[in-house]
C-alpha positions as CSV (number, residue, x, y, z in Angstrom):
1,M,31.0,-24.7,6.5
2,D,32.1,-23.0,9.7
3,I,33.3,-19.4,8.9
4,K,35.0,-17.7,11.8
5,P,34.9,-13.9,12.2
6,G,38.1,-12.0,13.1
7,P,39.1,-11.6,16.7
8,L,37.5,-8.1,17.2
9,L,34.4,-8.8,15.1
10,Q,33.9,-12.0,17.2
11,Q,33.4,-9.8,20.3
12,I,30.8,-7.6,18.7
13,N,27.2,-8.8,19.3
14,A,25.6,-5.3,19.3
15,P,26.7,-1.7,18.7
16,A,27.4,-1.3,22.4
17,D,30.3,-3.7,22.0
18,L,31.6,-1.7,19.1
19,K,31.7,1.4,21.3
20,T,34.0,-0.2,23.8
21,L,36.8,-0.3,21.2
22,S,39.4,2.5,20.7
23,R,39.5,4.7,17.6
24,E,42.7,2.9,16.6
25,Q,40.9,-0.4,16.5
26,L,38.1,0.7,14.1
27,R,40.3,0.1,11.0
28,Q,40.8,-3.5,12.1
29,V,37.1,-3.9,12.7
30,C,36.5,-2.7,9.1
31,D,39.0,-5.1,7.7
32,E,37.5,-8.0,9.6
33,L,33.9,-7.0,8.7
34,R,34.8,-6.7,5.0
35,Q,36.5,-10.1,5.0
36,Y,33.6,-11.8,6.8
37,I,31.2,-10.5,4.2
38,I,33.5,-11.9,1.4
39,D,33.8,-15.2,3.2
40,V,30.1,-15.8,3.8
41,V,28.7,-14.5,0.5
42,S,31.3,-16.5,-1.5
43,V,30.0,-19.7,0.1
44,Y,26.3,-19.0,0.7
45,G,25.5,-16.3,-1.9
46,G,23.8,-13.0,-1.7
47,H,24.4,-9.4,-2.8
48,F,28.0,-8.4,-2.6
49,G,29.5,-5.2,-3.9
50,A,27.1,-2.8,-2.3
51,S,27.8,-3.8,1.3
52,L,31.6,-3.9,0.8
53,G,31.4,-0.3,-0.3
54,V,29.9,0.9,3.0
55,V,31.9,-1.1,5.6
56,E,33.6,2.0,7.0
57,L,30.4,4.0,7.0
58,T,28.5,1.2,8.8
59,V,31.2,1.0,11.5
60,A,31.3,4.8,11.9
61,L,27.5,5.1,12.2
62,H,27.1,2.5,14.8
63,Y,30.1,3.9,16.7
64,V,28.8,7.4,16.8
65,L,25.0,6.9,16.9
66,N,23.0,5.5,19.8
67,T,21.2,2.8,17.8
68,P,18.5,1.6,17.9
69,Y,17.2,4.7,19.8
70,D,18.7,6.7,17.0
71,Q,16.9,5.7,13.8
72,L,19.1,4.5,10.9
73,V,17.4,3.8,7.5
74,W,19.4,2.0,4.8
75,D,18.0,2.7,1.4
76,V,17.2,-0.4,-0.7
77,G,19.1,-2.7,1.8
78,H,21.7,-4.2,-0.6
79,Q,24.2,-2.2,1.5
80,A,23.0,-3.4,4.9
81,Y,24.9,-6.7,5.4
82,G,27.6,-5.1,7.6
83,H,24.7,-3.5,9.6
84,K,23.1,-6.9,10.1
85,I,26.4,-8.4,11.2
86,L,27.1,-5.7,13.8
87,T,23.6,-5.8,15.2
88,G,23.3,-9.3,16.6
89,R,22.9,-11.4,13.4
90,R,26.6,-12.3,12.8
91,D,26.1,-16.0,13.7
92,V,23.0,-16.4,11.5
93,F,24.3,-14.3,8.6
94,Y,24.9,-17.5,6.6
95,T,21.1,-17.9,6.5
96,N,20.8,-14.6,4.7
97,R,18.2,-14.9,1.8
98,K,17.6,-18.6,2.6
99,Y,14.3,-20.2,3.3
100,K,13.3,-19.5,6.9
101,G,16.5,-17.5,7.4
102,I,17.1,-13.8,7.8
103,S,16.0,-11.4,5.0
104,G,18.4,-10.0,2.5
105,F,17.0,-6.6,3.3
106,P,16.3,-4.6,6.5
107,R,13.1,-5.9,8.1
108,R,11.4,-4.4,11.1
109,A,10.1,-7.8,12.3
110,E,13.6,-9.2,12.3
111,S,15.5,-6.7,14.5
112,V,14.9,-3.5,16.5
113,F,18.0,-2.1,14.7
114,D,16.1,-2.3,11.4
115,S,14.2,0.9,11.7
116,F,12.4,0.6,8.3
117,G,12.0,-2.2,5.8
118,T,13.6,-1.2,2.6
119,G,13.5,-3.5,-0.4
120,H,12.6,-0.9,-3.1
121,S,14.9,2.1,-3.5
122,S,14.7,5.8,-2.7
123,T,12.3,5.6,0.3
124,S,14.9,6.3,3.0
125,I,14.7,10.1,3.1
126,S,10.9,10.2,3.4
127,A,10.9,7.5,6.1
128,A,13.7,9.1,8.1
129,L,12.0,12.5,7.9
130,G,8.8,11.0,9.2
131,M,10.8,9.5,12.1
132,A,12.4,12.9,12.8
133,M,9.2,14.8,12.7
134,A,7.6,12.3,15.1
135,A,10.5,12.6,17.4
136,K,10.2,16.4,17.4
137,Y,6.5,16.2,18.1
138,K,7.1,13.8,21.0
139,G,10.0,15.9,22.4
140,E,12.5,13.2,21.9
141,D,16.2,13.8,21.2
142,R,16.7,10.8,18.9
143,R,18.4,11.3,15.6
144,S,17.3,10.1,12.2
145,V,19.7,9.2,9.5
146,A,19.0,8.1,5.9
147,V,21.8,6.4,3.9
148,I,20.9,6.7,0.2
149,G,23.0,5.9,-2.9
150,D,23.4,8.2,-5.8
151,G,21.5,5.8,-8.0
152,A,18.5,5.8,-5.7
153,M,18.7,9.6,-5.5
154,T,17.3,9.9,-9.0
155,A,13.9,8.7,-8.0
156,G,11.1,11.3,-7.6
157,I,10.3,10.3,-4.1
158,A,13.8,11.1,-3.0
159,F,13.4,14.7,-4.3
160,E,10.0,14.9,-2.7
161,G,11.5,13.9,0.6
162,M,14.4,16.4,0.4
163,N,12.0,19.1,-0.7
164,H,9.9,18.6,2.5
165,A,12.9,18.1,4.8
166,G,14.2,21.5,3.9
167,V,11.1,23.2,5.4
168,A,10.1,20.6,8.1
169,D,12.7,22.0,10.6
170,A,13.4,18.4,11.8
171,D,16.8,17.2,12.9
172,M,17.8,14.6,10.3
173,L,20.9,13.6,8.4
174,I,20.9,12.4,4.8
175,I,24.1,10.5,3.8
176,L,24.6,10.4,0.1
177,N,26.7,7.4,-0.7
178,D,28.2,8.3,-4.1
179,N,29.7,5.5,-6.0
180,C,28.4,6.2,-9.5
181,M,26.5,2.9,-9.5
182,S,23.1,1.4,-8.7
183,I,23.2,-2.1,-10.2
184,D,24.2,-0.8,-13.6
185,Q,26.0,2.4,-14.3
186,N,24.1,5.5,-13.2
187,V,22.6,7.8,-15.8
188,G,21.1,11.3,-16.0
189,A,21.9,14.9,-15.1
190,L,22.2,14.2,-11.4
191,K,25.1,11.9,-12.1
192,E,26.8,14.7,-14.0
193,Y,26.1,17.2,-11.2
194,L,27.6,15.0,-8.5
195,T,30.6,14.5,-10.7
196,D,30.9,18.2,-11.0
197,I,30.9,18.6,-7.2
198,T,33.4,15.8,-6.6
199,T,35.9,17.1,-9.2
200,S,35.7,20.7,-8.1
201,G,39.0,21.0,-6.3
202,T,38.7,24.8,-6.3
203,Y,35.5,24.7,-4.3
204,N,36.6,22.2,-1.8
205,K,39.9,24.0,-1.2
206,L,38.2,27.3,-0.8
207,K,35.7,25.8,1.6
208,D,38.4,24.3,3.8
209,D,40.4,27.5,3.8
210,L,37.4,29.5,4.8
211,W,36.6,27.3,7.8
212,K,40.3,27.3,8.9
213,A,40.4,31.0,8.7
214,L,37.3,31.5,10.7
215,G,38.6,29.1,13.3
216,K,41.5,31.4,13.9
217,L,39.4,34.5,14.6
218,P,38.9,35.6,18.2
219,V,35.7,34.5,19.9
220,G,33.1,37.2,20.3
221,K,33.7,39.0,17.0
222,R,31.0,39.6,14.4
223,F,31.8,36.5,12.5
224,T,29.0,34.4,13.8
225,R,27.9,30.9,12.5
226,E,25.2,32.6,10.4
227,I,27.8,34.9,8.7
228,A,30.1,32.0,8.2
229,S,27.3,30.0,6.5
230,K,26.5,32.9,4.2
231,L,30.2,33.2,3.2
232,E,30.3,29.4,2.5
233,H,27.1,29.6,0.5
234,S,28.5,32.5,-1.6
235,I,31.7,30.6,-2.3
236,K,29.7,27.7,-3.6
237,G,27.8,29.9,-5.9
238,F,31.0,31.6,-7.1
239,V,32.7,28.4,-8.0
240,S,29.9,26.5,-9.6
241,K,26.4,27.6,-10.6
242,S,25.1,24.1,-10.0
243,S,26.6,23.5,-6.6
244,N,23.6,25.0,-4.8
245,L,21.2,22.1,-5.6
246,F,21.0,20.7,-2.0
247,E,21.3,24.0,-0.2
248,S,18.6,25.5,-2.5
249,L,16.4,22.9,-0.8
250,N,17.5,24.3,2.6
251,L,19.7,21.2,3.3
252,R,23.1,22.1,4.8
253,Y,25.6,20.4,2.5
254,F,28.9,18.8,3.8
255,G,31.4,17.1,1.6
256,P,32.4,15.3,-0.4
257,I,34.6,13.2,1.9
258,D,36.4,9.9,1.6
259,G,33.9,7.2,2.6
260,H,36.6,4.7,3.3
261,N,38.4,6.7,6.0
262,V,36.6,5.4,9.1
263,N,38.2,7.8,11.5
264,K,37.4,10.8,9.3
265,L,33.8,9.6,9.1
266,V,33.6,9.3,12.9
267,D,34.9,12.9,13.3
268,V,32.5,14.3,10.8
269,L,29.5,12.4,12.2
270,Q,30.3,13.6,15.7
271,D,30.5,17.2,14.4
272,L,27.2,16.9,12.6
273,K,25.4,15.6,15.7
274,K,26.0,19.2,17.1
275,I,24.4,20.9,14.1
276,P,20.6,21.0,14.3
277,G,18.2,20.8,11.3
278,P,18.3,18.9,8.0
279,K,21.8,18.1,6.7
280,L,23.3,16.2,3.8
281,L,26.7,14.5,4.0
282,H,28.2,13.5,0.6
283,I,30.6,10.6,0.8
284,L,32.6,9.0,-2.0
285,T,32.9,5.2,-2.0
286,V,33.8,2.4,-4.3
287,K,31.2,-0.4,-4.8
288,G,32.9,-3.7,-4.1
289,K,35.7,-2.0,-2.1
290,G,38.4,-4.4,-0.9
291,Y,37.7,-7.1,-3.5
292,S,39.5,-6.1,-6.7
293,L,37.3,-8.0,-9.1
294,A,34.2,-6.5,-7.7
295,E,35.8,-3.0,-7.9
296,K,36.6,-3.6,-11.6
297,D,33.2,-5.1,-12.7
298,Q,30.6,-3.7,-10.3
299,T,27.6,-4.8,-12.3
300,K,28.7,-8.4,-12.5
301,W,29.6,-8.5,-8.8
302,H,26.4,-6.9,-7.5
303,A,25.0,-10.4,-6.8
304,P,27.4,-12.9,-8.4
305,G,26.1,-16.1,-6.8
306,L,28.7,-18.5,-5.2
307,F,32.3,-18.0,-6.1
308,D,35.9,-18.9,-5.2
309,K,37.1,-15.9,-3.1
310,I,40.7,-16.6,-4.1
311,T,40.5,-17.0,-7.8
312,G,37.2,-15.1,-8.3
313,E,35.7,-18.0,-10.4
314,I,31.9,-17.7,-10.2
315,Y,30.5,-21.2,-10.0
316,K,28.1,-22.2,-12.7
317,K,26.0,-25.4,-12.9
318,K,27.2,-27.7,-15.5
319,F,24.7,-29.6,-17.7
320,D,25.1,-32.5,-20.1
321,L,22.2,-31.2,-22.3
322,P,21.3,-27.8,-23.7
323,Q,19.4,-25.7,-21.2
324,P,16.4,-23.4,-21.7
325,P,17.2,-19.7,-21.6
326,K,16.0,-17.2,-19.1
327,Y,12.7,-15.6,-20.0
328,Q,14.4,-12.2,-19.7
329,D,17.0,-13.2,-22.3
330,V,14.2,-14.4,-24.7
331,F,12.7,-10.9,-24.3
332,G,16.0,-9.2,-24.8
333,Y,16.9,-11.0,-28.1
334,T,13.3,-11.1,-29.4
335,I,12.8,-7.4,-29.1
336,I,15.9,-6.8,-31.3
337,E,14.5,-9.2,-33.9
338,L,11.2,-7.2,-33.9
339,A,12.9,-3.8,-33.9
340,E,15.0,-4.7,-36.9
341,K,11.8,-5.1,-38.9
342,N,9.7,-2.4,-37.2
343,D,11.3,1.0,-37.0
344,K,8.5,2.2,-34.7
345,I,9.7,0.1,-31.8
346,L,11.4,1.9,-28.9
347,A,12.2,0.5,-25.4
348,V,12.4,2.0,-21.9
349,T,13.6,0.6,-18.6
350,P,14.0,2.2,-15.2
351,A,17.6,1.3,-14.2
352,M,17.5,-2.4,-15.0
353,P,19.1,-2.9,-18.4
354,S,21.1,-5.9,-17.4
355,G,18.5,-7.5,-15.2
356,S,15.8,-7.2,-17.9
357,S,18.2,-8.0,-20.7
358,L,17.3,-4.7,-22.5
359,K,21.0,-4.1,-22.4
360,F,21.3,-6.2,-25.6
361,M,19.2,-3.6,-27.5
362,M,20.9,-0.7,-25.8
363,D,24.2,-1.9,-27.0
364,Q,23.0,-2.7,-30.5
365,M,20.5,0.2,-31.0
366,P,21.4,2.9,-28.4
367,E,19.2,5.5,-30.1
368,R,16.1,3.3,-29.6
369,A,16.5,1.9,-26.1
370,F,16.7,4.0,-23.0
371,D,17.6,3.6,-19.3
372,V,15.9,6.4,-17.4
373,G,17.3,5.6,-13.9
374,I,15.3,4.6,-10.9
375,C,12.2,6.4,-12.1
376,E,9.3,4.0,-12.7
377,Q,6.7,6.7,-12.8
378,H,8.7,8.7,-15.4
379,A,9.3,5.5,-17.4
380,V,5.6,4.9,-17.8
381,T,4.6,8.4,-18.7
382,L,7.6,8.8,-21.0
383,S,6.4,5.7,-22.8
384,A,2.9,7.1,-23.0
385,G,4.3,10.3,-24.5
386,M,6.2,8.3,-27.1
387,A,3.0,6.2,-27.9
388,T,1.1,9.4,-28.7
389,Q,3.5,9.9,-31.6
390,G,2.8,6.5,-33.1
391,M,5.7,4.6,-31.5
392,K,5.4,1.0,-30.3
393,V,7.0,1.3,-26.9
394,F,8.1,-1.7,-24.8
395,C,8.3,-0.5,-21.2
396,N,10.2,-3.1,-19.3
397,I,9.8,-3.1,-15.5
398,Y,10.0,-5.7,-12.8
399,S,6.5,-6.6,-11.7
400,S,7.2,-5.6,-8.1
401,F,8.5,-2.2,-9.3
402,M,5.5,-1.6,-11.5
403,Q,3.5,-1.1,-8.3
404,R,5.4,2.2,-7.9
405,A,3.9,3.6,-11.2
406,Y,0.3,2.4,-10.9
407,D,-1.2,5.9,-11.1
408,Q,0.7,6.5,-14.3
409,V,-0.5,3.2,-15.7
410,V,-4.1,4.1,-15.0
411,H,-4.2,7.8,-15.9
412,D,-1.5,8.3,-18.4
413,V,-1.8,5.1,-20.4
414,A,-5.2,3.3,-19.8
415,V,-7.5,6.3,-19.6
416,Q,-6.0,7.5,-22.9
417,D,-6.0,4.0,-24.3
418,L,-2.4,4.2,-25.5
419,P,-0.9,1.0,-26.8
420,V,2.1,0.9,-24.4
421,I,3.5,-2.6,-24.0
422,F,4.4,-3.4,-20.4
423,C,6.8,-6.3,-20.1
424,L,6.7,-7.3,-16.5
425,D,9.8,-9.3,-15.7
426,R,10.1,-11.2,-12.4
427,A,6.3,-11.8,-12.3
428,G,5.2,-14.3,-9.6
429,L,7.6,-15.5,-6.9
430,V,11.2,-14.4,-7.3
431,G,13.0,-16.6,-4.8
432,E,15.7,-15.3,-2.5
433,D,14.9,-11.6,-2.8
434,G,11.8,-12.3,-0.9
435,A,8.7,-10.3,0.0
436,T,9.7,-6.9,-1.3
437,H,10.5,-8.3,-4.8
438,H,7.8,-11.0,-5.4
439,G,5.7,-10.0,-8.4
440,A,2.5,-11.3,-6.7
441,Y,0.0,-8.6,-7.4
442,D,0.2,-7.5,-11.1
443,I,-2.6,-9.8,-12.4
444,A,-5.0,-8.5,-9.8
445,Y,-4.1,-4.8,-10.1
446,M,-3.8,-4.8,-13.9
447,R,-6.9,-6.9,-14.9
448,C,-9.3,-4.4,-13.2
449,I,-8.1,-1.5,-15.4
450,P,-10.2,-0.7,-18.5
451,N,-8.6,-1.1,-21.9
452,M,-5.8,-3.2,-20.4
453,I,-4.8,-6.6,-22.0
454,V,-3.2,-8.8,-19.5
455,S,-1.3,-11.9,-20.8
456,A,1.2,-14.5,-19.5
457,P,3.1,-17.0,-21.7
458,M,3.4,-20.6,-20.7
459,N,6.8,-20.9,-22.5
460,E,9.4,-19.2,-24.6
461,S,7.6,-19.7,-27.8
462,E,4.4,-18.1,-26.4
463,L,6.5,-15.2,-25.1
464,R,7.8,-14.5,-28.6
465,N,4.3,-14.7,-30.0
466,L,2.9,-12.3,-27.4
467,L,5.8,-9.8,-28.0
468,Y,5.1,-10.1,-31.8
469,T,1.4,-9.6,-31.3
470,A,1.8,-6.6,-29.0
471,Q,3.8,-4.6,-31.6
472,L,1.4,-5.1,-34.5
473,E,-0.5,-2.1,-35.8
474,S,-3.7,-3.9,-35.1
475,T,-2.9,-3.9,-31.4
476,V,-4.4,-0.6,-30.2
477,H,-4.7,-1.1,-26.4
478,P,-2.3,-1.2,-23.5
479,F,-0.8,-4.7,-23.4
480,V,0.8,-6.4,-20.4
481,I,3.1,-9.4,-20.9
482,R,4.1,-10.9,-17.6
483,Y,6.8,-13.6,-17.3
484,P,8.7,-15.1,-14.4
485,R,12.3,-14.9,-13.2
486,G,14.6,-17.7,-14.4
487,Q,14.6,-20.4,-17.0
488,G,11.8,-21.4,-19.3
489,V,11.3,-24.9,-20.7
490,M,12.5,-24.8,-24.3
491,P,16.2,-25.3,-25.1
492,E,15.3,-24.7,-28.8
493,W,13.4,-21.5,-28.2
494,R,13.9,-19.4,-31.4
495,T,10.5,-20.4,-32.9
496,E,8.7,-18.6,-35.7
497,M,6.6,-15.8,-34.3
498,K,2.9,-15.9,-34.9
499,A,0.1,-13.5,-33.9
500,I,-2.2,-14.5,-31.1
501,Q,-5.7,-13.0,-30.9
502,P,-5.9,-11.0,-27.6
503,G,-8.2,-12.8,-25.2
504,K,-7.9,-16.2,-26.8
505,G,-6.6,-19.2,-25.0
506,R,-6.0,-22.8,-26.2
507,K,-7.0,-26.3,-25.2
508,L,-3.8,-28.3,-24.7
509,K,-5.4,-31.6,-23.7
510,D,-9.0,-33.0,-23.7
511,G,-10.1,-35.0,-20.7
512,D,-12.9,-36.0,-18.4
513,E,-14.2,-35.4,-14.9
514,I,-12.0,-32.4,-14.2
515,A,-10.4,-29.4,-16.0
516,I,-7.3,-27.5,-15.1
517,L,-7.2,-23.9,-16.3
518,S,-3.7,-22.4,-16.1
519,L,-2.2,-19.0,-16.7
520,G,1.4,-18.5,-17.6
521,H,4.4,-20.6,-16.6
522,P,2.6,-22.7,-14.0
523,G,0.9,-24.4,-16.9
524,N,4.1,-26.4,-17.1
525,F,3.5,-27.6,-13.5
526,A,0.0,-28.6,-14.5
527,A,1.2,-30.5,-17.5
528,A,3.7,-32.4,-15.3
529,A,0.9,-33.2,-12.8
530,I,-1.3,-34.5,-15.6
531,R,1.4,-36.8,-16.8
532,E,1.7,-38.2,-13.3
533,L,-2.0,-38.6,-12.9
534,R,-2.3,-40.6,-16.1
535,T,-0.5,-43.4,-14.4
536,E,-3.4,-43.5,-11.9
537,E,-6.0,-43.5,-14.8
538,I,-7.0,-39.9,-13.9
539,N,-7.5,-37.8,-17.0
540,P,-7.8,-34.1,-16.5
541,A,-8.4,-31.7,-19.3
542,H,-5.9,-28.8,-19.6
543,Y,-6.5,-25.3,-20.9
544,D,-3.8,-22.7,-21.3
545,M,-5.8,-19.5,-20.9
546,R,-3.0,-17.1,-21.9
547,F,-5.0,-14.0,-20.9
548,A,-6.4,-12.8,-17.5
549,S,-8.0,-9.9,-19.3
550,P,-9.9,-10.2,-21.5
551,L,-10.9,-13.8,-20.7
552,D,-11.6,-16.3,-23.4
553,E,-15.3,-16.5,-22.8
554,D,-15.9,-19.1,-25.6
555,L,-13.3,-21.4,-24.0
556,L,-14.8,-20.8,-20.6
557,H,-18.3,-21.7,-21.8
558,E,-16.9,-24.9,-23.2
559,V,-15.3,-25.7,-19.9
560,F,-18.3,-25.0,-17.7
561,R,-20.7,-26.8,-19.9
562,K,-18.6,-30.0,-19.7
563,F,-17.0,-29.9,-16.3
564,N,-18.3,-29.6,-12.7
565,R,-14.8,-29.7,-11.2
566,I,-12.4,-27.0,-12.1
567,I,-8.9,-26.1,-10.8
568,T,-7.3,-22.8,-11.7
569,V,-3.5,-22.3,-11.4
570,E,-1.6,-19.0,-11.5
571,D,1.6,-17.5,-10.1
572,G,-0.2,-14.4,-8.7
573,V,-2.0,-13.6,-5.5
574,I,-5.3,-15.6,-5.2
575,S,-7.3,-12.5,-4.1
576,G,-8.5,-10.7,-7.2
577,G,-6.4,-12.7,-9.6
578,F,-7.0,-15.0,-12.6
579,G,-9.0,-17.6,-10.5
580,S,-11.2,-14.8,-9.2
581,A,-11.9,-13.7,-12.8
582,V,-13.0,-17.3,-13.6
583,L,-15.4,-17.2,-10.5
584,E,-16.8,-13.9,-11.7
585,F,-17.5,-15.4,-15.1
586,M,-19.1,-18.4,-13.5
587,N,-21.4,-16.2,-11.4
588,L,-22.3,-13.9,-14.2
589,H,-23.4,-16.8,-16.4
590,Q,-25.0,-18.7,-13.5
591,Y,-22.9,-21.8,-13.9
592,H,-22.5,-24.2,-11.0
593,A,-19.2,-25.9,-10.4
594,R,-16.7,-26.6,-7.7
595,V,-13.7,-24.4,-8.4
596,K,-10.4,-24.5,-6.5
597,I,-7.9,-21.7,-7.0
598,L,-4.2,-22.4,-6.6
599,G,-1.8,-19.5,-6.5
600,I,0.0,-17.3,-4.1
601,P,-1.9,-17.0,-0.8
602,N,-3.1,-13.6,0.5
603,R,-0.2,-13.2,3.0
604,V,3.4,-12.0,2.9
605,V,5.6,-14.7,1.4
606,E,9.2,-14.5,2.6
607,Q,12.4,-15.6,0.8
608,G,13.5,-19.0,-0.3
609,S,14.4,-21.0,-3.4
610,L,11.7,-21.0,-6.0
611,K,11.1,-24.8,-5.5
612,E,10.6,-24.2,-1.7
613,L,8.2,-21.3,-2.3
614,Y,6.2,-23.0,-5.0
615,Q,5.7,-25.9,-2.6
616,E,4.9,-23.6,0.4
617,C,2.3,-21.7,-1.7
618,G,0.7,-24.9,-3.0
619,Y,0.9,-24.7,-6.7
620,D,3.8,-26.8,-7.7
621,T,3.4,-30.1,-9.6
622,N,2.7,-32.2,-6.5
623,A,0.1,-29.7,-5.1
624,I,-1.8,-29.6,-8.4
625,A,-1.9,-33.4,-8.6
626,L,-3.0,-33.6,-5.0
627,A,-5.8,-31.0,-5.6
628,V,-7.0,-33.1,-8.6
629,R,-7.1,-36.3,-6.5
630,E,-9.0,-34.6,-3.6
631,M,-11.6,-33.1,-5.9
632,I,-12.3,-36.4,-7.7
633,R,-12.5,-38.3,-4.4
634,S,-14.9,-35.8,-3.0
635,G,-17.7,-37.0,-5.3
636,V,-19.6,-35.4,-8.1
637,P,-21.2,-32.1,-7.1
638,D,-23.9,-32.2,-9.8
639,P,-24.5,-35.0,-12.2
640,V,-26.2,-32.7,-14.7
641,A,-24.0,-30.8,-17.1
642,N,-24.0,-27.0,-16.8
643,K,-26.2,-25.1,-19.1
644,E,-25.8,-21.3,-19.4
645,I,-28.8,-19.4,-18.2
646,S,-29.5,-16.5,-20.4
């Protein structure tokens, strides 16, 4: 579908083109940019509401700043679509998040205008401060700007960055995009504080009156800028005890101002260019601005998929037969079943109640399920604290985001051997969100930690069994349950829950010549490959190992004593993952076999559909079948069966 941009937007191939327009034309540019985002995302998909909310800010920033010389860092990147369109990617914007297309997030390798890659939240302040400090050291006059949402501001790294910025004496601007949303509604004391500022009409009127009065004073009098700043600071303290948060960190605070008034934004940004040092501009925006349905239901329209832009109908695939549920929904409903029978169960998520389906429990049992905001480190240590009091805590975090709390996993949970249950959603490849969101590394970084049980269910029934096992009193160690994004394989998934002995796998199918050892959901790809190979009279054995740590050594001894050709399959990175664990076992017990590891290669994997990425990474059904054929054709490595050497 050929989607045409508006007449002004059509002329803008870089920010330099934007600067040729008059101030009066900026509102039209904003209207055209907003409409173009709606047109393209409705047809091709992608994130939606966040970018609509910062259209005016995006235009104002590129109008005032000298990008890319001036460094502009967009936190997370959900809000960067307008930025991409204005910086030379308008005509390829329809490939956004597509296989071999442009990334859904800022990416340095994609454009010189993407100063910093931002797929995880709350990194913008630290990155922009680093750029500002480097510019100061090199004697450059470039400016650094971080655009961060109020949801992302709750993360510890954002406060660490502000704390340093206040004493670094570097020229940087933090723009706080306040819309009361991340993906779900924001939570916590910071939300209340920002609400206090934005509703304090007394403070804002006094501040405006002060500056107007000072502007009327004759030049050369004793009312210097320093005195004026002190007076402003005093008024803030007089009106609200809490209104000094940012200035107490030595950040000059400006705002709040209307983030949808493009000319006001241009005026303020031009004024702030003249003020040296660290500054914070607080703007008020509406997520989904300009599309009424997105304004009313901001969570639903964060990334709605394809939709009819006129009626707002979100297109859903229609199926003749019942479909399997999403793994996340199986988790969400099963934890309620378990919690109804076990009053020790609590649950924690860092700002992803809808994405993880923990929202089901939060709605039904609000006193037992907690959203702590974008604070993965806090979520893990909070869970550890609860576990010391005998609670069975399900800490639900996306696999990719768990990387941010690794120190807490090691020191606060594993070293103390606390039975926190880590439910790692979006494990493996996640599709269109791409490199920053793939859950590629958790098998490798979790299985090396002492006391840690690392498991992966092959289907919905196995997920229920693992969730049931993890909350039993007999489970006394930290317990990882990793599961992928998207649908499982069982339309009738509400099976009776049964305990699984940690570290015990299962033989799904006996065979000869070659064995396939799978971990997690890719076991379904292996099963499909085996069905295909049977038509060629090739008969592999299949073992669902269930656990990467501890390994089922009894099952592995059985495998290595019988088979000299072995294929391992996992949806984690090959280096250090499940297949590596099998090789370590083989070496330790001095077995000799040809082992081929299928999984995510040791390189950055970009975005695409799951089908495309499974194929590219070489562990889909066809790749497994091909690996079996090649190993069998290559001849027998050793005609003598393995015998363990003690």
